[in-house]
Structures are given as C-alpha cells and as structure tokens.
N, C-alpha and C positions, 0 to 999 in steps of 0.2 A: 609625194614622199620619196625618200631614199630608202630602198629596200634591198636587203642582201639575202639571197636564197642559197642555202647549202644543200647540195644533192640535186643533180640535174638529170633525173630519170624521168619516167612518165609524169609523175606528180609534179616534181620540181620544175621541169621544163614547161609543162602546160600552164602551171600557175604563174611562172615568170612571164611568159608571153602574154597571158591574159591581163596580168597586172600592168604590164607595159602598155597594153592597149587602153587600159583605164587611165593612163597618163602618168604613172609612177616611173621613177628611174630605178632600174633593176640591175644589180650586180649578181651574176650567176656563178657560183663557185662549185667546182667538182675536182676531185683529185685525179680523175682519169684524164691524163694529158691528151690522149688521142681523141677523146670525145670533145674536149674543149677546143682543140685545134681544128677539128672538123666543123664545129659550130662557128668558129671565127671565119671559116672559109665557105660558109653556107651549106655545109653537108650535115643533114639532120640524122642523128643516131637512131631514131625510132621512126616508125611509120605511124602517123596520126593525122587524119584529115584536118586540113586548114592550118596546121602548124607552120609549114613552110611559107605560106603566104603571109601569115601574121608576123613571122620573124622579119621578113623583108619589109613589111609595112612599118614596123616599130624598131628597126635596127638602131636608130639613134638613141633609144631608151634602154637598150640591152647591152651589157658588157659581160664578156665571158672570161673567167680567170681560173687558173688551177691553184694558185696560192691561197692558203687558208689564213695567212697572216698579213694580208695587205688589203687595201680598199675598204677598210672598216671604219674610216673616219666619217663622222657626221651621218651615221646610219640611224634612221628612225625605227625601223622594224627589221628584225632578223627572222627569217623563216627557215625552219629545219624540215627537210624532206628527204633525209637519208634513209637507206634501207635498214630495216629491223628484221632480219631473217629469223625464222623459227627453226630451232634445232630439232633433231629427230624426236626428242622427248617432249617437245612442245614449248620448251623454254625460249623466251624471246631474247635475242642478242641486241643489246642497246649500246654496245661499245661505241659505235659511230656517233651516236648522239652526244655522249660525254666528250668525245674528241672535238666536236663542233662547239660545245659549250665552253670547253677550256680555251679554245681559240677566241671566242667572243669575249670571255672574261679578260684574257690577256691583252686584248687589243681595243676593246670598246673605250670610248673617250667621254661618253655622256650617258645619262639615263635613257634606256631604250626598252622596247617590247620584244619578247621572243615568242614567236608563234611556232608551236610544234605540230606539224602535219603528219609526222611519222607515227605509225601505229605502235602503241606501247601498252604494257600491262596496266591494269587498273591500279591507280595509286602512284604510278611512276612520275607524273608531272609534279605532284606535290613533293615527292622526294627530290626531284630535279630543282625545284624552287628552293628547298632547304639547302641543297648543295651549293647553288649559286650564292645564296645569302652568306654562306660561310667563307666564300672565296673572294668576295669583292664588296666594297662599300657603295658601289653604284647600284642604282635601283634598276634591276633587270627583271621585269615581271613576265611570268610565263602564262601564255594563253594556249589552251588546247583547242585546235581547230582541225579536226579530222577531215580527210578528203573522201569524197564519194564519187570520184571521177570514173566513168566507165571507159575502158580502152576502146577506141574506135569512135568515141563521141566526147572526148575529154574537154575540148574547147567549148562546145555547146553546153556541156554540163557545168563548167566553171562559170560561164557568163550568164547562164539561165538556170540557176540551181533550184531544186525543189526546196532545199533547206540548207542553211549554214549553221553548223553547231559551234558554239563558242563557250568553252569551259573556262572559268576565270575566278580569281581571288581578288583582283584589283579593279576597282571601278575606273581608275585612270587608264589602265591597260585596255579595258573593254572599249572605252570611248575612242581610243586611238585606232583600234582595229576596225571599229565601225566606220571611222573616218576613212580608213583605207578602202573599205568596200562601198563607200558612199556613191561613187560614180555609177554603180550598177543600178541605183534607184530601186532597191529591193523593197518589197512590201513587208510590213511588220511581222506577218505570220511566217515569212521565210527565214527569219532569224530566231534561232532557239538558243537561249542562254542557260547554262547549267553550271554546277560546280565542276571542278576538274575531273573527279572520279567518274561522274555520270557521263561526261563527254567521252571519256575513254571507253566506257562500257557501251555507249551507243554505237561506236564504230564496230566493235566486236559483235555485238548483238545483231546489228543490221546485216553484216556479211554472213554470219552464221545462219540467220533465218533464211536468207536467200539461198544459201547452199542446201539448207534443209528442204526447201521447196523443190529444188532440182532433184535431190535424191529421192524425195517422195514420189514425184511423177515418174522417175525411172523405175522405182519399185512397183508402182501401179502398172506401168507398161509391161513388166514381166508377167504380172498376173493376167493382164489382158490377153497376152499371147496364149496362156494356158487355158483360158476360159472362153476363147473365141469372141472376146469383146474387142472393140476397135478403139485404140488409145486416142485417135484424133477426135472421135465422137465423144468419148469420155471427157477429154480436155475441153471441148466446146461447152459441155454441160457445166464443168467446174468453173470455167472462166466467166460464165454468165452470172455467177454469184458474186456480188460486189464485195462480200466479206472475204472472198478468196483472192480476187483480182486476176488480171490477165497476164501478168509478167512472170517470167521464170518458171513456166510450166511446159517448156519444150523438152520432150524426152530425147535421149541420145546416148552418147558414150561417156557421159560424165562431165563434171566441171573441172576447170584447170585455172591457170593464170597465177598472178603474183599475190592475190589476196585471199580467195576462198580457202585454198588448201592450208595456207599457213595460219590464217586467222582462226579457223575452226580448231586446229590443233592447239593453238596458243590458248584459246578460251577454255578448252577442256583442261589444259595444264594449270591455268590460273585457278579454275574451280577446284581442281584436285588439291592445290596448295591451301585451299580454304576448307578442305574436307567435304566438298560438294561434288557429286557425280552428275555430270550433264549427259544423261542417257540419250536424249534426243539428238544432241550434236554428235556424240560418239557414234550413234547409229547412222547418222548422215555421212560421216567420214567412211565408215565401213561399207555402206551401200555404194558410195562413189568409187571406192577402190575395187569393189566387186563388179562394177558395171562393165569395165573393159573386158574382164574375163568372160562375162556373160555374152558380150558381143563376139568375142573371139571364138566362143564355142559354136556360134552360128556358122562361122567360116569352116571350122574344123569338122562339123557335122556334115556340111555339104561335101567336103573333100574326103569324108570317111577317115578323118584324123591324120591324113597324109598330105602335107602341103610342101614337102621337100621339092625344091627346084621349081615350084610354081612362082610366077611373077605377078605381084600385086601392084596395080596402079593406084596410088593413093592421092586423092584430091583433097588438099588442105593440110597444112602443118601447124599453123598458128592455133592457139587454144580457142580463139573465136575470130570471126571475120573483122576486117578493118583494123587489124593490128599485125605486127610482125613478131609478136611475143610468143616464145616457145616455152616459157616457164610452166612446168607442170601440165603441159599440153597432153591431152589424152592420145593424140595422134602419135606422139613420140613413144608413149608407153606401149601402144599397139604395135608400132614398128619394131620395137625391141623384142616383143614377145614373138612376133612373126619370124623375125630373123633368127631367134634362138631355135625355132622349129625348122629351120632350113629354107625358109622362103626368101625370094629375091624381091626387093622393093624399088620401085621407081615412083617419084612424087612430083607434084606440081602445086605451088602456092603462089598467089599473086605478089606477096610481099615477104613472107618468111623464108629463111634459109636454114637448112640443116645439113651439115657436111658429112653425116654418116650414111646418107642415102644418095643414090643417083637422082639428081633433080633436073627436070627439064624446064625450059623457059617458054614453051609453047604448049597450051592445053591440048592441042590436037595431037602432038607427038606422043603423048603419054599412052595413047591407046594402041599404038602400032605394034608393040611387043609385049602386051600384057595378056595374062590369062583372065583376070577379072578386075573389077573396079571396086574401090572402097571410098566412101565419102566420109571424111573425118572433120571437115570444117565447112560451115554453110555459107561460103562466099556467094554473093549474088550472081556472079558470072558463071557459077556452076549450074544454076537452076534451069537454064534454057539451052543446055548443050544439045547440039544437033544429034538426032537419033542415029544418023549414019556413023558417028564416032562410036557409039555404044556397040554397034554391030561388028566392029573390028575386034572386039574382045574374043579371045580364042574359046573360052568356056561360056561365053554369053551370060555372065552372071554379075550382078551388082549387089554389093552389101552397103546399104545406105545407113550410116551411123547417125545421120541428122534428119532423116525423113524429108529430105528436100524434093524427092521425086514421088512423093506419096500420091500425087494427083495425076501422074502420068501413067497411062496404060502400057507399060513397057512389055508386058507379057504378049501383047498383040504382035510384037516384032520378034518374037522368039527368044526374048530375054528372061532370065530368071531373076526375080527381084526379092531381096530380103531387107526389111527395115526394122524399126524398133516399135513394139507395142501392137503389132498386127500379125495374126497367124496366117502368113501367106502360104 
C-alpha cells in the first residue's frame, strides 16, 4: 500500500518505520524542516531502540518531506499522528488535525482511508467525518486507531501489540485497514473493533487508569514511611494478586511524559463538559503533582531547610529510561525547585539533554564536585555503579527517587540512603 503519515514524532516515526518493514511504501510529512532534513541525512530526532537500524534497512520504502501539498497522488491510506496538546484548562488543541485534513481534501485524487492516531476528545472523529463530507465529494472514511506505544519500546510494541483498537463507521474502511495490518499475522483477539467514540474513550481511559495506578502506589508509599511498613514488600503482595497485576506499581517521584499528564487533564475536562466529575482521576493528578514536593521535603529535612550553594548530582533527566523525552519529566520539576532554593545542579543522562543545567558526558565525573546524589530516572546503567564513586560525595548522602538501590547495603560504606516508601 501507499501510505502517507502526517506528524513524524514518536508515534508517527515509529509507525512509519514499522509499516515500511511490513512492506508498505511510506511518505513521512512534517512541517519541521530541520527534523526532515536530519532524517534525510540519517540523523534521528529521537532516541528509541531499533529505530536507526530499521530506517537503514527500509530506506527504499521511506520518503521524508516537509511539504503538505505534494506527494499525495495515489495514496491508499493517510495516517494522522500530529500533536494534540492539552491546554492548562484541559481543553485539547486539535488545530493541527484540521490543517492536515484540509491538505488531504485539497490534494486527494481518489477515495481513501484516513486513520487518526492522534489523541482527541470523545466524539471528535465523528465531527471530523462530518466536516470532511461537507468539503469534498470524495469518499474519505475516518478510522480511529489510537496508539499505545511505550517510549523506549515503541518498535516492539507496534510489531507485537497486545491489542489494536479500530473505531469505524465504514465496513470498507475497516477492511482496508485490516489489510494494512495483515502482514503482522495478528490473532483475532488482538484486534478490537468499536464505534468511533468508544475507540477514543479507550485511549483516555487506558492512560488515565495507568496514571491512577502510579499515583496510588505513591500514596501508599507515603503511608508506608509513616507506619514503618516496607513498600517493596507491600508491592510484592499486591503484585501477586492477578486482579491487580504487576505493572505500573513502582513508586517514585511521579509520572511524566507526553501522554499521562495531558490525557488525564483532558479526560477530566471532557467529563466536566458533560457535567461529570471524575474524582479518581482528579485525585491521581493532584497526587502526582504533590509527589515531587514530598520527595523534595526529604532533601530539605536532611539539610535542615538550607540547600543554598549545595551541589546536587542528578542521575537521569528523561521522564523514563530508554528515551530522550523531557516532556513533563519529574526531574525537570525537581531541578527547577532546587534551583529556586539556591542549589547548584549538575546532571548526567545517557540520552536526554537539558540546557538549563551543567550536564556531564561521563557518569564518573558527576561525583567529583557533588555534595549529594539524586536518582531521578531508573536507567539500567545506574543500577550497578561502583561504590567507590558514591564515596566521593562530600555529604555521603543519596536520595533515590526510583528505589533502584533498595537492595544495596549502602549504609555499610558510611553512606546515608533515602528512598521512597521505606522509613530509613
């Protein structure tokens, strides 16, 4: 098939590369000239395992363009993967989607399918279909196909999905999209077909439920500290219950990224517009926002509220490991709060870059001039750091915001260790 993908961010780029691997011809369109120019020259704008290798393997099936009004001849399927940011009040900005739709309408030459992977309010795709029908006599059917790719494992998630959600109104459109996915040889139970509104709701409900699990375990971790319970033991007991499951129960300094913060706020706003108050999701948001301050208080308590001129070595900037994404990263929120209180920050992250702090390129160097250490992201390479590096810290103290050193007896080496959910 000839497929045109609009929006070459995490979702758009990952989807494009995987669809090319499946044998389709892909035109990737993004208005960011620098990004497209870099991709043409083999420079990948994001860090994501396996992406670089797959682009190289499938370069003959991938075309990168900046123009939104060319290369639209003989397209079978258009995929929309542009950003839909959430405003402070929770309203979703869908302007970019309409820009793409207008481009398709003005340039399409035959009946085609439009797959919308962008996260949109419930009911939006039906409105979008009505809008299209008033603007063109061509049959351009909309399919809602929300993405559930995890940053850091996006390629594997696309090629080996737990489920593919397809919201549709047209049997013909559904048949064409199933044909697009056919090379993946999916099992029947992996494909869930719904109406358009239900598909949109599944996306919001899924992300909000996972965010709620994270906020829940963080709240329980606070109570563990006050009651001398051990969050790791509590978590083990929870995870053994199949009704609860094992995922998204790691306590820490809160969730971040491009999805959970904006999708929870958007869902609360959508519900508000329908006179429904989503109390659980609102509480999850509030708990997440409070988690950074709770962790910060551990640091301030140790230093008796005075961290002026202290130098904090921060390990991890990205909101999660195996990505370079800083969007809504708890580490950045913590850095800003520490800096406001007069602290100095030096940082190391294997892939992410943040120009507002002094960032070192070698993990060993970060200990040389630091008073204490903060763990903000659980990269694997941090977990087995040589104890000799820890002993370089002037104040011999570690604040572990991800509990990655919970099984190491750091106190034996004269180090003070503070984590989440254990009353150390």
